[in-house]
C-alpha positions as CSV (number, residue, x, y, z in Angstrom):
1,X,178.0,98.6,24.2
2,X,180.8,100.5,25.8
3,X,183.0,99.4,28.6
4,X,181.6,99.8,32.1
5,X,184.7,101.8,33.0
6,X,185.5,104.2,30.2
7,X,188.4,105.7,32.1
8,X,190.2,102.4,32.1
9,X,189.0,101.3,28.7
10,X,188.6,104.3,26.4
11,X,187.0,103.8,23.0
12,X,189.7,103.8,20.3
13,X,189.7,107.0,18.3
14,X,189.3,106.8,14.5
15,X,192.2,107.7,12.3
16,X,191.7,110.6,9.9
17,X,189.6,109.5,7.0
18,X,188.8,106.2,8.8
19,X,185.2,105.4,9.7
20,X,184.7,104.6,13.4
21,X,184.0,101.0,14.2
22,X,180.3,100.3,15.0
23,X,179.3,99.3,18.5
24,X,178.8,95.6,19.0
25,X,175.3,94.3,18.6
26,X,173.1,94.0,21.7
27,X,174.1,90.9,23.7
28,X,177.5,90.6,22.0
29,X,180.4,89.9,24.5
30,X,182.4,92.9,25.6
31,X,185.8,92.7,27.2
32,X,185.8,93.8,30.8
33,X,187.2,93.0,34.2
34,X,185.2,90.9,36.6
35,X,184.4,94.1,38.5
36,X,183.1,95.8,35.4
37,X,181.1,92.7,34.6
38,X,179.5,92.8,38.1
39,X,178.5,96.4,37.8
40,X,177.0,95.9,34.3
41,X,175.1,92.9,35.6
42,X,173.6,95.0,38.4
43,X,172.5,97.5,35.8
44,X,171.1,94.8,33.6
45,X,168.9,93.2,36.4
46,X,167.4,96.7,37.1
47,X,169.2,97.5,40.3
48,X,168.5,101.1,41.2
49,X,170.3,101.6,44.5
50,X,173.2,99.9,46.4
51,X,173.7,100.6,50.1
52,X,177.2,99.9,51.2
53,X,180.7,100.8,52.4
54,X,183.9,100.2,50.3
55,X,186.9,98.3,51.7
56,X,190.0,96.5,50.4
57,X,188.6,93.4,48.9
58,X,185.5,95.1,47.2
59,X,187.5,98.1,45.9
60,X,187.9,96.7,42.4
61,X,184.1,96.8,42.1
62,X,183.7,100.2,43.6
63,X,185.9,101.7,40.9
64,X,183.6,101.0,37.9
65,X,180.6,101.6,40.2
66,X,181.7,105.3,40.1
67,X,181.0,105.4,36.4
68,X,177.5,103.9,36.5
69,X,174.7,106.2,35.5
70,X,172.0,103.7,36.4
71,X,173.0,102.5,39.9
72,X,173.0,104.9,42.7
73,X,175.3,104.1,45.6
74,X,174.4,105.3,49.2
75,X,177.4,105.4,51.5
76,X,176.1,104.2,54.8
77,X,178.0,104.5,58.2
78,X,177.7,100.8,59.2
79,X,177.2,97.6,57.2
80,X,174.3,96.5,59.3
81,X,172.5,99.6,58.3
82,X,173.3,98.9,54.6
83,X,171.4,95.6,55.0
84,X,168.4,97.1,56.8
85,X,168.3,99.9,54.3
86,X,168.2,97.4,51.5
87,X,165.4,95.6,53.4
88,X,163.4,98.8,53.8
89,X,163.8,99.6,50.1
90,X,162.6,96.1,49.2
91,X,159.6,96.1,51.6
92,X,158.5,99.6,50.5
93,X,158.8,99.0,46.7
94,X,158.4,95.2,46.2
95,X,161.8,95.2,44.4
96,X,165.0,93.4,45.4
97,X,167.2,95.4,47.8
98,X,171.0,95.4,47.3
99,X,173.8,95.9,49.8
100,X,177.5,95.7,49.5
101,X,180.4,95.2,51.9
102,X,184.0,94.2,52.0
103,X,185.3,91.0,53.4
104,X,185.8,90.0,57.1
105,X,184.2,92.4,59.5
106,X,182.4,94.2,56.7
107,X,180.6,91.0,55.6
108,X,180.0,89.8,59.2
109,X,178.4,93.1,60.0
110,X,175.7,92.2,57.4
111,X,174.8,89.0,59.2
112,X,172.1,90.5,61.5
113,X,170.4,92.2,58.6
114,X,170.6,89.0,56.5
115,X,169.0,87.0,59.3
116,X,166.3,89.7,59.7
117,X,165.5,89.6,56.0
118,X,165.5,85.8,56.1
119,X,162.9,85.6,58.9
120,X,160.7,88.2,57.2
121,X,161.1,86.8,53.6
122,X,162.5,89.9,52.1
123,X,164.2,89.8,48.7
124,X,167.8,90.9,49.2
125,X,171.1,90.5,47.4
126,X,174.2,91.1,49.4
127,X,177.5,91.4,47.5
128,X,180.6,90.9,49.5
129,X,184.3,91.1,48.7
130,X,186.5,88.2,49.7
131,X,190.2,87.6,50.0
132,X,191.9,86.4,46.8
133,X,191.3,82.8,45.9
134,X,194.9,81.8,46.7
135,X,194.5,83.1,50.3
136,X,191.1,81.6,51.1
137,X,191.5,79.3,54.1
138,X,194.8,80.8,55.2
139,X,193.3,83.2,57.8
140,X,194.4,86.1,55.7
141,X,193.8,89.7,56.8
142,X,190.0,90.4,56.9
143,X,189.1,86.9,55.7
144,X,185.9,85.3,56.9
145,X,183.9,82.4,55.5
146,X,180.8,84.5,54.9
147,X,179.1,81.8,52.8
148,X,179.6,79.3,55.7
149,X,178.6,81.9,58.3
150,X,175.4,83.0,56.5
151,X,174.3,79.5,55.3
152,X,171.6,79.2,58.0
153,X,170.2,82.7,57.5
154,X,170.1,83.0,53.7
155,X,168.0,81.5,51.0
156,X,171.1,80.7,49.0
157,X,174.7,82.0,48.6
158,X,177.4,81.9,46.0
159,X,181.2,82.0,46.1
160,X,182.3,83.1,42.6
161,X,185.7,81.7,41.6
162,X,185.5,82.4,37.8
163,X,184.9,85.9,36.5
164,X,183.1,84.4,33.5
165,X,180.4,83.3,35.9
166,X,179.6,86.7,37.3
167,X,176.7,87.7,35.0
168,X,175.0,84.3,35.4
169,X,175.5,84.4,39.2
170,X,174.0,87.9,39.6
171,X,171.0,86.9,37.4
172,X,170.5,83.8,39.4
173,X,170.9,85.6,42.7
174,X,168.2,88.1,41.8
175,X,165.9,85.4,40.6
176,X,166.3,83.3,43.7
177,X,165.9,86.3,46.0
178,X,162.7,87.5,44.4
179,X,160.9,84.3,43.3
180,X,159.0,81.7,45.3
181,X,159.3,82.6,49.0
182,X,161.6,85.7,48.8
183,X,164.7,85.9,50.9
184,X,168.3,87.1,51.0
185,X,171.1,85.8,48.8
186,X,174.8,86.4,49.3
187,X,177.3,86.7,46.3
188,X,180.8,86.5,47.6
189,X,183.5,87.6,45.1
190,X,187.2,87.2,45.7
191,X,189.3,90.3,45.0
192,X,191.4,88.6,42.2
193,X,188.2,87.4,40.5
194,X,187.0,91.0,40.3
195,X,190.4,92.0,38.8
196,X,190.7,89.3,36.2
197,X,189.8,89.9,32.5
198,X,186.6,88.4,31.2
199,X,183.8,89.2,28.8
200,X,180.4,90.5,29.6
201,X,177.3,89.5,27.7
202,X,173.6,89.7,28.7
203,X,171.3,87.9,29.2
204,X,173.2,84.9,30.6
205,X,171.9,81.3,30.6
206,X,170.6,80.5,34.1
207,X,171.3,77.0,35.4
208,X,169.0,76.2,38.3
209,X,167.7,72.7,37.6
210,X,166.7,72.0,41.2
211,X,164.9,75.3,41.9
212,X,161.3,75.3,40.7
213,X,159.1,77.4,42.9
214,X,155.4,76.5,42.6
215,X,153.1,79.4,41.7
216,X,149.8,77.8,40.6
217,X,148.0,75.9,43.3
218,X,146.5,72.4,42.8
219,X,142.9,72.8,41.8
220,X,141.7,69.9,43.9
221,X,143.0,71.4,47.1
222,X,141.4,74.8,46.3
223,X,138.1,73.1,45.7
224,X,138.3,71.3,49.0
225,X,139.1,74.5,50.8
226,X,136.1,76.2,49.2
227,X,133.9,73.2,50.3
228,X,135.1,73.8,53.9
229,X,134.3,77.5,53.6
230,X,130.8,76.7,52.4
231,X,130.1,74.7,55.5
232,X,132.0,76.6,58.2
233,X,130.0,78.5,60.9
234,X,132.9,80.4,62.5
235,X,135.6,80.9,59.7
236,X,138.5,83.4,60.0
237,X,140.8,84.6,57.3
238,X,144.2,84.5,59.0
239,X,146.4,86.7,56.7
240,X,150.2,87.0,56.8
241,X,153.0,88.8,55.1
242,X,153.0,86.4,52.2
243,X,149.8,88.2,50.9
244,X,151.8,91.5,50.9
245,X,154.7,89.8,49.1
246,X,152.3,88.4,46.5
247,X,150.7,91.8,45.8
248,X,147.4,90.2,46.5
249,X,145.6,93.0,48.5
250,X,142.9,93.5,45.9
251,X,142.2,89.7,45.6
252,X,142.0,89.4,49.4
253,X,139.4,92.2,49.7
254,X,137.4,90.6,46.9
255,X,137.4,87.2,48.7
256,X,136.5,88.7,52.1
257,X,133.7,90.8,50.7
258,X,132.4,87.9,48.6
259,X,132.3,85.5,51.6
260,X,131.7,87.9,54.6
261,X,134.5,86.1,56.5
262,X,136.3,88.2,59.1
263,X,139.9,89.1,58.5
264,X,142.8,89.3,60.9
265,X,146.2,90.6,59.7
266,X,149.4,89.7,61.4
267,X,152.2,92.1,62.3
268,X,153.8,91.5,58.9
269,X,150.5,92.0,57.0
270,X,149.3,95.3,58.5
271,X,147.9,97.4,55.7
272,X,147.2,94.6,53.2
273,X,143.5,94.8,54.3
274,X,142.2,98.3,55.3
275,X,141.9,98.9,59.0
276,X,138.7,100.8,58.4
277,X,137.0,97.9,56.6
278,X,134.1,96.5,58.6
279,X,135.3,92.9,58.1
280,X,138.7,93.6,59.7
281,X,139.1,92.5,63.3
282,X,142.7,93.8,63.6
283,X,146.0,92.2,64.5
284,X,146.1,88.8,66.3
285,X,148.8,87.6,68.6
286,X,150.6,88.5,71.8
287,X,149.6,92.2,71.6
288,X,146.7,91.8,69.2
289,X,143.2,93.0,69.6
290,X,140.9,90.9,71.8
291,X,138.4,90.4,69.0
292,X,141.1,89.1,66.6
293,X,142.6,86.7,69.2
294,X,139.2,85.5,70.4
295,X,138.0,85.0,66.8
296,X,140.9,82.7,66.0
297,X,140.5,80.8,69.3
298,X,136.8,80.1,68.8
299,X,136.9,79.6,65.0
300,X,136.0,76.3,63.3
301,X,137.9,77.1,60.2
302,X,141.2,79.0,59.8
303,X,142.1,80.1,56.3
304,X,145.8,80.8,56.7
305,X,147.1,82.7,53.8
306,X,150.9,83.4,53.5
307,X,151.5,83.0,57.2
308,X,153.5,80.6,59.3
309,X,151.7,80.1,62.6
310,X,154.5,81.6,64.6
311,X,154.6,81.6,68.4
312,X,153.7,85.2,68.8
313,X,150.4,84.6,67.1
314,X,149.5,81.1,68.4
315,X,150.6,81.5,72.0
316,X,150.9,78.0,73.6
317,X,150.6,76.0,70.4
318,X,148.7,73.1,72.0
319,X,145.9,75.4,73.1
320,X,145.6,77.4,69.8
321,X,142.3,77.3,68.0
322,X,141.4,73.9,69.3
323,X,138.2,73.4,67.3
324,X,139.4,74.8,64.0
325,X,140.1,72.9,60.8
326,X,143.0,74.5,58.9
327,X,143.4,75.5,55.3
328,X,147.0,76.6,54.9
329,X,148.2,78.2,51.7
330,X,151.8,79.2,51.3
331,X,154.3,79.3,48.5
332,X,156.9,77.6,50.7
333,X,155.9,73.9,51.2
334,X,158.2,73.7,54.2
335,X,156.0,76.0,56.2
336,X,152.8,74.0,55.7
337,X,152.1,71.7,58.7
338,X,155.4,72.8,60.3
339,X,153.7,74.1,63.4
340,X,150.0,73.3,63.0
341,X,148.9,70.4,60.9
342,X,146.9,71.5,57.8
343,X,143.7,69.7,56.9
344,X,143.9,71.2,53.5
345,X,147.5,72.1,52.4
346,X,147.8,74.4,49.3
347,X,151.2,75.2,47.9
348,X,151.2,78.2,45.6
349,X,151.5,82.0,45.2
350,X,148.8,83.7,47.4
351,X,147.6,85.9,44.5
352,X,146.9,82.7,42.5
353,X,145.4,80.9,45.5
354,X,143.0,83.7,46.4
355,X,142.0,84.3,42.8
356,X,141.1,80.6,42.4
357,X,139.4,80.5,45.8
358,X,137.0,83.2,44.7
359,X,135.9,81.2,41.7
360,X,135.8,77.9,43.7
361,X,133.6,79.5,46.4
362,X,130.9,80.3,43.8
363,X,130.8,76.7,42.7
364,X,130.9,75.3,46.3
365,X,128.0,77.6,47.4
366,X,126.0,76.7,44.4
367,X,126.3,73.0,45.4
368,X,126.1,73.3,49.2
369,X,124.6,76.7,49.9
370,X,126.1,79.7,51.5
371,X,126.8,79.6,55.3
372,X,124.9,81.9,57.6
373,X,127.5,83.9,59.6
374,X,125.1,86.2,61.4
375,X,125.5,84.5,64.8
376,X,129.3,84.5,64.4
377,X,129.3,88.2,63.5
378,X,127.1,88.9,66.5
379,X,129.7,87.3,68.8
380,X,132.5,89.1,67.0
381,X,130.7,92.4,67.3
382,X,130.2,91.9,71.0
383,X,134.0,91.3,71.5
384,X,134.9,94.2,69.3
385,X,132.5,96.6,71.1
386,X,133.4,95.5,74.7
387,X,137.2,95.3,74.2
388,X,138.3,98.0,71.8
389,X,141.9,99.1,71.6
390,X,142.5,102.0,74.0
391,X,144.9,103.5,76.5
392,X,145.0,105.4,79.7
393,X,147.0,108.6,80.2
394,X,149.9,108.3,82.6
395,X,148.7,109.2,86.2
396,X,151.8,111.4,86.7
397,X,150.7,113.8,83.9
398,X,153.5,112.8,81.5
399,X,152.9,112.5,77.8
400,X,151.2,109.3,76.5
401,X,153.2,107.4,73.9
402,X,150.1,106.0,72.4
403,X,148.7,109.4,71.9
404,X,151.9,110.6,70.2
405,X,151.9,107.7,67.7
406,X,148.1,108.0,67.1
407,X,148.6,111.7,66.1
408,X,151.5,110.9,63.8
409,X,149.3,108.4,62.0
410,X,146.5,110.9,61.8
411,X,148.6,113.8,60.5
412,X,150.9,111.9,58.2
413,X,148.1,109.9,56.8
414,X,147.7,106.5,55.2
415,X,149.9,107.4,52.2
416,X,153.0,107.7,54.4
417,X,155.4,104.8,55.1
418,X,156.0,103.9,58.7
419,X,158.9,101.9,60.0
420,X,159.5,100.8,63.6
421,X,162.2,99.4,65.7
422,X,161.4,96.6,68.2
423,X,159.6,96.9,71.5
424,X,156.7,98.8,73.0
425,X,156.9,101.5,70.3
426,X,156.7,98.9,67.6
427,X,153.5,97.4,69.1
428,X,151.9,100.8,69.6
429,X,152.7,101.8,66.0
430,X,151.1,98.5,64.9
431,X,148.0,99.2,67.0
432,X,147.4,103.0,66.8
433,X,148.2,104.0,63.3
434,X,145.5,103.2,60.8
435,X,146.9,101.3,57.8
436,X,145.0,101.4,54.6
437,X,147.4,100.1,52.0
438,X,150.1,97.5,51.7
439,X,153.8,98.3,52.0
440,X,153.1,101.2,54.3
441,X,154.2,99.4,57.5
442,X,157.8,98.1,57.7
443,X,159.2,96.4,60.8
444,X,161.4,93.6,62.0
445,X,158.8,91.0,62.8
446,X,160.5,87.6,62.9
447,X,164.0,88.5,64.3
448,X,163.0,91.5,66.3
449,X,166.0,93.6,65.5
450,X,166.7,96.7,67.6
451,X,168.0,99.5,65.4
452,X,166.0,98.5,62.3
453,X,163.8,101.6,62.0
454,X,166.2,104.4,60.9
455,X,168.1,102.5,58.2
456,X,164.9,100.9,57.0
457,X,163.3,104.3,56.7
458,X,166.3,105.5,54.8
459,X,165.9,102.6,52.3
460,X,162.2,103.2,52.0
461,X,162.8,106.9,51.2
462,X,165.4,106.0,48.6
463,X,162.9,103.7,46.9
464,X,159.8,105.9,47.4
465,X,161.1,109.5,47.3
466,X,157.7,111.0,46.8
467,X,156.2,109.5,50.0
468,X,156.7,110.8,53.5
469,X,158.6,108.2,55.6
470,X,158.4,108.1,59.4
471,X,160.6,106.0,61.7
472,X,158.8,105.3,64.9
473,X,161.7,104.4,67.2
474,X,162.5,103.9,70.9
475,X,165.3,105.6,72.7
476,X,167.0,102.2,73.0
477,X,166.7,101.2,69.4
478,X,167.5,104.7,68.1
479,X,170.9,104.6,69.8
480,X,171.9,101.5,67.8
481,X,171.7,103.0,64.3
482,X,171.2,106.8,64.6
483,X,174.5,107.4,62.9
484,X,172.6,106.9,59.6
485,X,171.1,110.3,60.1
486,X,174.4,111.6,58.6
487,X,173.8,109.4,55.6
488,X,170.3,110.7,55.2
489,X,171.5,114.3,55.5
490,X,174.2,113.9,52.9
491,X,172.2,111.7,50.5
492,X,169.2,114.0,50.7
493,X,166.8,111.4,52.2
494,X,164.6,113.6,54.5
495,X,163.1,111.0,56.8
496,X,161.2,111.9,60.0
497,X,162.2,110.1,63.2
498,X,159.9,110.1,66.2
499,X,161.9,108.9,69.2
500,X,159.4,107.6,71.8
501,X,161.7,108.4,74.7
502,X,160.5,106.7,77.9
503,X,164.0,106.6,79.5
504,X,164.2,102.8,79.5
505,X,164.3,99.7,77.5
506,X,160.5,99.8,77.5
507,X,159.4,96.3,76.8
508,X,162.1,94.9,79.1
509,X,160.8,97.2,81.8
510,X,157.2,96.1,81.2
511,X,158.2,92.4,81.6
512,X,160.3,93.3,84.7
513,X,157.2,95.0,86.1
514,X,154.8,92.1,85.4
515,X,157.0,89.1,85.9
516,X,160.1,90.1,87.9
517,X,158.5,91.8,90.9
518,X,159.4,95.3,89.6
519,X,163.1,94.6,89.9
520,X,164.3,96.9,87.1
521,X,167.7,95.3,86.5
522,X,169.8,97.4,84.1
523,X,166.9,98.7,81.9
524,X,167.2,102.4,82.7
525,X,169.0,104.1,79.7
526,X,169.6,107.5,81.3
527,X,167.8,109.4,78.6
528,X,165.4,110.8,81.2
529,X,167.5,111.2,84.3
530,X,170.6,112.5,82.6
531,X,169.3,113.4,79.1
532,X,172.3,111.5,77.7
533,X,172.3,111.7,74.8
534,X,170.3,114.9,74.1
535,X,168.5,113.6,71.0
536,X,167.6,117.0,69.6
537,X,171.3,118.1,69.8
538,X,172.4,114.8,68.3
539,X,170.1,115.3,65.3
540,X,171.6,118.7,64.7
541,X,175.2,117.3,65.0
542,X,174.4,114.7,62.4
543,X,173.0,117.2,59.9
544,X,169.3,117.0,60.7
545,X,166.8,119.1,62.5
546,X,166.2,118.4,66.2
547,X,163.0,119.0,68.1
548,X,161.6,118.1,71.5
549,X,158.0,117.6,72.8
550,X,157.0,117.0,76.4
551,X,153.3,118.2,76.4
552,X,150.2,116.9,74.8
553,X,149.3,120.4,73.7
554,X,152.4,120.6,71.6
555,X,152.2,117.2,69.8
556,X,150.3,118.3,66.7
557,X,152.3,121.5,66.1
558,X,155.7,119.7,66.4
559,X,154.6,117.0,64.0
560,X,153.4,119.6,61.5
561,X,156.7,121.5,61.8
562,X,158.6,118.2,61.1
563,X,156.4,117.5,58.1
564,X,157.2,121.0,56.7
565,X,161.0,120.1,56.5
566,X,161.8,118.4,53.3
567,X,165.5,119.0,52.8
568,X,167.1,117.1,55.7
569,X,166.1,114.5,58.3
570,X,164.1,115.5,61.4
571,X,164.2,114.0,64.8
572,X,161.5,114.7,67.4
573,X,162.4,113.7,71.0
574,X,159.0,112.8,72.4
575,X,159.6,112.6,76.2
576,X,156.9,110.2,77.4
577,X,156.0,108.5,80.6
578,X,158.2,105.6,81.7
579,X,155.5,103.3,83.0
580,X,153.1,103.0,80.0
581,X,152.5,99.4,79.0
582,X,151.3,97.6,75.8
583,X,147.9,96.0,76.1
584,X,146.2,93.7,75.3
585,X,148.8,91.0,76.1
586,X,149.1,87.2,76.0
587,X,152.0,86.4,78.3
588,X,154.8,84.3,76.9
589,X,154.2,80.6,77.4
590,X,150.5,80.9,78.0
591,X,147.5,80.2,75.7
592,X,145.5,82.8,73.8
593,X,142.5,82.1,76.1
594,X,144.5,83.8,78.8
595,X,144.7,87.1,76.9
596,X,144.5,90.2,79.2
597,X,142.6,93.2,77.7
598,X,144.4,95.3,80.3
599,X,146.2,94.6,83.6
600,X,143.9,92.4,85.7
601,X,141.2,92.3,83.1
602,X,140.9,88.9,81.3
603,X,137.9,88.4,79.0
604,X,136.1,85.3,80.2
605,X,135.3,83.8,76.8
606,X,134.0,80.5,78.3
607,X,131.3,82.4,80.1
608,X,130.0,83.8,76.8
609,X,129.6,80.5,75.0
């Protein structure tokens, strides 16, 4: 092995007539600085891309990073974008995303992205510089206790005070981030630790005696779950993002087809079960389909797989699925019975759980017989037929945002990757694009982070360069992180951005319309009235291609023009009506029985019983 930084540590030249010394055997210690050891460790764990910005306390690591032929560095324009890009990379590829920042404000700018990754269980390693060990705690320039700050929003974090510990710490950070329930890990490295001499060897011995994630479920619990499935009359497979994380899409389809049980996929699970599959009822929750919400409310058995019963799905928790027994399978035991008590708790990896459930169902049905779900499916079919997803065109003749998103999905197709910001456009993208494969839909589900879409698309494109990547963004969200178009242009990451420009903070305006007597307090962005900014011109200024579309007749052609550009990012300013709203809707604080299919239309489930 040679030094990570050959400019600083050149190999000694052999004297005339002297044979050169052989390279040390694989795994043998090599003299290096802490920074060189850190870069070599990243190479050894298989890190492909680092999204970051250099600064004073992380500069010792950036120097040997320049020499790495295995790790690509993407210079972002803001640290928050580095975190979201690493998240997008991880969500699109299933690998661990990596971001890097300097101390103080550089590290604190990562906090929102870390909290976002924590809420959505995304494997992420954030490497931050820190003031030298002798200055920690003295309020030195650009000092911040990033380990203390991020403690509530990370799975784990490390402060490295000995350069000899760097390889082990990086190995453990990647293992913790990607195993069990995935999540973000911070590695904080003081500047002097990066500069000190050490030795690098790989692989290091990991020391995590208290960390033993459970993968294989308990057989007794699986058999009990299968017994309940064999006797249920109104079962529902309630599928969450944990099934995506476990790469269990194939097993889920086998289980659903084997049992005939209807499937609902949460916002974080879109694509893990094909939208076109006849057993799929769609997305549940605040803006889910009527059939999915109704099925869960009237079920007698919920098979919750890799999901956490969050409030956006359950509505008022005391009214949620009142007649249902609950089988809850999750790799994180802390989630089970946290919000809804589980009748059958199963701790384990969803891939293992579902595989064992398939076998257990065969045994249970041999003993107890298979349930007849015909009547249940008759009811589900009635809801699905009477209350399909749909939308009305704006009465003032403006462009429909739902139509725009529907056409993007149709033309870009199921092999593309779609990211979204947060708000109305996020819900429309979840509703009106047909998802057929996992890891094709990336969004900020738990934290609801405005500004997520563009950097996440950038990260997804870096991880999946052969796939088309579309960011479906709002005019509010886009203004938070659009500077990363410059990164995309320079780094040759040709993403497509569809700005759904309704001139307002759309979801805020919808709530003001419905619940605040149409008092639109400070939600007008000026992107309609003043065209500030001009998104098409902004795209050009940042190195991309800018387009604008205001008529339905131009939608397909402008999307096709954008898809033909493959050497720079593209932004399409879709100027849409300002009063379009997201339906169906369960108002915050109400129960799912009060779902409105559209304004003033509430399905009367009790009358159908």
